[in-house]
N, C-alpha and C positions, 0 to 999 in steps of 0.2 A: 307512337301513340297507341293506346289500348283500343282494340276494335270494340264495336257495340256488342257483339256476341260475347266477347270475353268479359266485358263489363257486366252484362246481364247475368252471365253465369256466376260471376263472383258475387254479385248482389244476392242472387238466389241461394248461393251457398251460405252466405251470412244469415239469411232468413232461416234456412234449414237448421244450421248449427245452433242458432240462438233458441229456437223453439225446442230442439232436442234437449238442450241443457237447461231448460226451465226447471226450477226447484219450487215445489208447492209450499214448503215451509209451514206445514200444518193446515194449509187451506183445504177446504172440502173438495173431494174428488167429484167432478161433474162429467158424466159420461158424454153428453153432447159436446161440451167444450173440448174434451179430450179427442173426440172424433174429428172435430174441426181442426184441432192442432195437428192431428195425424194427417189429414188431407193437405194442410199447409206444408208439412214436412215432405210428404211424397211429391207434391206438385213442384215445390221449389227445389228439392233435391234432384228430381229427375232432369231439370234443366241443366244443373251443374254436372250431373253424371253424364248426360248425353254430350255435353261440351267436352268433357274430359276424355270420352271414348271416341271423339272425332266425328260425331254426327249431331252437331248442335241444332236445336230448333231455330227457325228464323227469328231474329230479334229486330224489333223496330223501336224507334225512339219513344213512342207512346207506351209500349210494353215495358221498356226499361224504366221509364219514369214511374209507371204504376208499381213496378217491383221496388223501386227506390222508396216510394211512399210507404209501401207495406213494410219494408225493411226498417225504416225510421219508426214506424208504429210498433213493430215487434220489439225493437230495442228500447223504445220509450216505456214500454210496459214490462220490461224485463223478461220477455219471452212468453208472457201470459196472453194468449190469444183472445180469451174472453174479455180481458180488460180493454181491448181495442174498442169494443162496443159499449163500454161503460160511459155514461154521460150523467151530468147532474139532473137531467130531465127524468122525472119519476115515471113517465109513460114510454120509455124506450122499450118497445116490444121485443126487438131482437135480443137485447141484453137480458130481458126477463126470460125469454125462451131458452137461451143458452145457460143461464144460471138455474133454470128449473123453478122459477118463481111462478106459482099458480094464481095467486090473488094479487090484485093491485091495491 
C-alpha cells in the first residue's frame, strides 16, 4: 500500500506539472496570477522534490486531502490558477484582484 507521504508527494507533483504546462492560448498575461501560479509550482514541487531526495516533509491526512482538492481544482481549470477563483458572483473580490479589474 502507498504510504501517505508518497501519495502526498505524487499529488503535489501532479499539481506542479499541470500548472507548469498551462498554455494561455491567447489569454492576457496577468502578473499577479502568474506570481500565484509560480508560488503554487514552487510550493507543490518542493514537496515532491524533498520526497524524491529522501527528506520528505511530514504528511498528514488533512494536508493530503487539501492537496487533493487543489489538484482537482487545478486539473478542472486546465492549469489556470486564476480560474480557480472565478465564480458567477459579480462581487468576487479575490478574482477581481487577480484579474486586475479595478472597477466593479
